[in-house]
C-alpha positions in Angstrom: -9.6 22.3 0.9 -11.3 20.0 -2.1 -14.3 19.6 -3.6 -15.0 16.6 -5.0 -17.9 15.2 -7.1 -18.9 11.5 -7.3 -21.6 10.2 -9.3 -23.2 6.9 -9.2 -21.3 5.1 -12.6 -20.0 2.2 -11.2 -21.7 -1.1 -12.3 -21.4 -4.6 -10.3 -20.3 -5.6 -6.8 -17.5 -2.7 -5.0 -15.0 -3.7 -1.8 -14.9 -0.6 -0.4 -11.1 -0.4 1.6 -11.5 1.7 4.7 -15.3 1.8 4.1 -16.3 3.3 7.9 -16.1 6.4 9.1 -18.7 8.4 6.8 -19.4 5.9 4.4 -18.7 7.0 0.8 -18.9 4.3 -1.2 -21.5 3.1 0.9 -23.1 6.4 0.4 -23.5 6.4 -2.8 -23.7 3.0 -4.5 -25.7 1.6 -1.3 -26.2 -2.1 -1.7 -23.1 -2.8 -4.3 -21.2 -2.4 -2.1 -19.2 -4.8 1.1 -16.7 -2.0 3.1 -14.0 -3.6 4.6 -12.4 -1.2 7.6 -10.2 -2.8 11.0 -11.4 -0.7 12.8 -15.2 -2.1 14.4 -15.8 2.1 15.6 -15.9 3.7 12.2 -18.0 1.0 11.1 -20.1 2.1 14.1 -19.9 5.4 12.5 -20.7 4.4 9.0 -24.3 5.3 7.6 -26.4 2.1 6.7 -27.6 0.5 3.5 -24.9 -1.2 3.1 -22.9 -4.6 4.2 -20.0 -4.1 6.3 -17.4 -6.2 7.7 -14.8 -5.6 10.6 -11.5 -6.8 7.8 -7.8 -5.9 7.4 -7.0 -5.0 4.3 -3.8 -7.1 3.6 -5.5 -10.7 4.1 -8.8 -10.2 2.2 -11.2 -12.9 3.2 -12.8 -13.6 -0.4 -12.4 -15.7 -3.2 -9.7 -14.3 -5.9 -11.7 -12.4 -8.9 -14.6 -11.8 -6.5 -15.5 -8.2 -7.2 -16.3 -6.3 -10.3 -15.1 -2.7 -8.3 -12.3 -2.4 -6.0 -12.1 1.4 -4.1 -10.0 3.0 -1.5 -10.9 6.3 -0.8 -8.8 7.9 1.6 -7.9 5.1 2.9 -4.6 4.2 1.5 -3.0 6.9 3.1 -3.3 5.9 6.6 -1.4 2.8 6.1 2.3 2.3 6.5 4.7 2.0 3.1 4.3 -2.1 3.8 0.8 -2.5 4.0 0.2 -0.4 1.4 1.8 -3.2 -0.9 -0.1 -5.8 0.8 -3.2 -3.8 0.5 -2.8 -3.3 -2.9 -1.8 -6.6 -4.0 -5.0 -8.0 -2.5 -7.2 -5.6 -4.2 -6.0 -7.1 -7.2 -5.8 -10.7 -6.1 -10.1 -10.3 -5.0 -11.1 -8.0 -8.7 -12.2 -9.4 -11.5 -10.8 -9.8 -15.1 -11.5 -6.0 -16.4 -12.0 -4.7 -13.6 -11.3 -1.6 -11.7 -9.4 -0.3 -8.6 -10.1 3.0 -7.5 -7.9 5.6 -5.6 -9.0 8.8 -4.5 -6.6 9.8 -1.7 -3.9 13.3 -0.9 -1.1 14.0 -1.9 1.9 14.3 1.3 4.9 15.4 1.6 5.1 15.0 5.3 3.0 14.5 7.9 5.7 14.2 10.9 5.7 16.2 13.6 3.4 17.7 12.3 0.1 16.5 11.4 -1.0 16.5 7.3 -4.6 17.1 7.5 -6.6 17.0 4.4 -10.3 19.2 4.1 -12.7 18.2 1.5 -16.4 18.5 0.4 -17.9 16.1 -1.3 -21.2 15.9 -3.6 -21.8 12.2 -2.9 -24.2 11.6 -5.4 -26.4 14.6 -4.8 -25.5 14.9 -1.0 -23.0 17.3 0.6 -20.2 15.2 2.9 -17.6 17.3 4.6 -14.5 16.0 6.2 -11.1 16.5 7.1 -9.1 13.7 7.1 -5.9 13.5 8.9 -2.5 11.4 10.0 0.3 12.0 11.5 2.8 9.4 10.5 7.1 8.8 9.9 7.2 8.1 5.2 4.2 9.4 5.1 5.2 10.9 1.7 2.5 9.7 -1.1 1.1 10.5 -4.6 -0.5 9.3 -7.3 3.1 8.7 -9.3 3.9 6.2 -6.1 0.5 4.7 -6.7 0.8 4.1 -10.1 4.4 1.6 -9.0 2.5 -0.2 -6.6 -0.6 -0.6 -8.9 1.6 -1.6 -11.4 3.6 -3.9 -8.9 0.7 -6.0 -8.4 -0.3 -6.2 -12.3 -3.0 -3.1 -12.8 -2.8 -0.9 -15.5 -3.8 2.4 -15.1 -6.4 3.6 -17.0 -7.7 7.0 -15.7 -5.7 10.3 -13.8 -6.8 13.1 -12.4 -5.3 15.5 -9.6 -5.1 18.9 -8.5 -2.5 19.8 -5.6 -4.3 18.1 -2.6 -5.1 15.2 -3.9 -6.0 12.7 -6.9 -7.9 9.6 -8.7 -6.5 6.9 -10.3 -8.3 4.2 -12.2 -6.4 0.6 -12.7 -7.5 -2.4 -15.0 -6.9 -5.7 -13.8 
């Protein structure tokens, strides 16, 4: 189990990749957030107070340099390796110069044949949210080093890294 404390610290507009479901970034940043998800039911489940769009992270329907921040809160783990690479490249494209890409995700050794599950207790700027994220997927191995390499290839520079055995947070700047 991982305990996360997330405070409202980001200024400017935010694109939240995979922002349906619990809508953690939307809960914290409200109207600053445009959340995208490729599943309508996830968007429907998310709380209100922020913009929600059905969209594929591989083909973001926004002009270049549209956002101050892009966030991916336990969203990239649900994507295959080729999709992750495309999503990261698109995140970099829509970030303004000096903008930041924030990734919170799990260290995964294996997610097949047994599912990978991670339980989180999140303090979302004072609101408590408990959630379990899980996947069953071949070739699901991932860690902070993998995403750092992916982001560096997209022209993003790592400026902050925090981690534990279960998960990590990475902050990149364009």
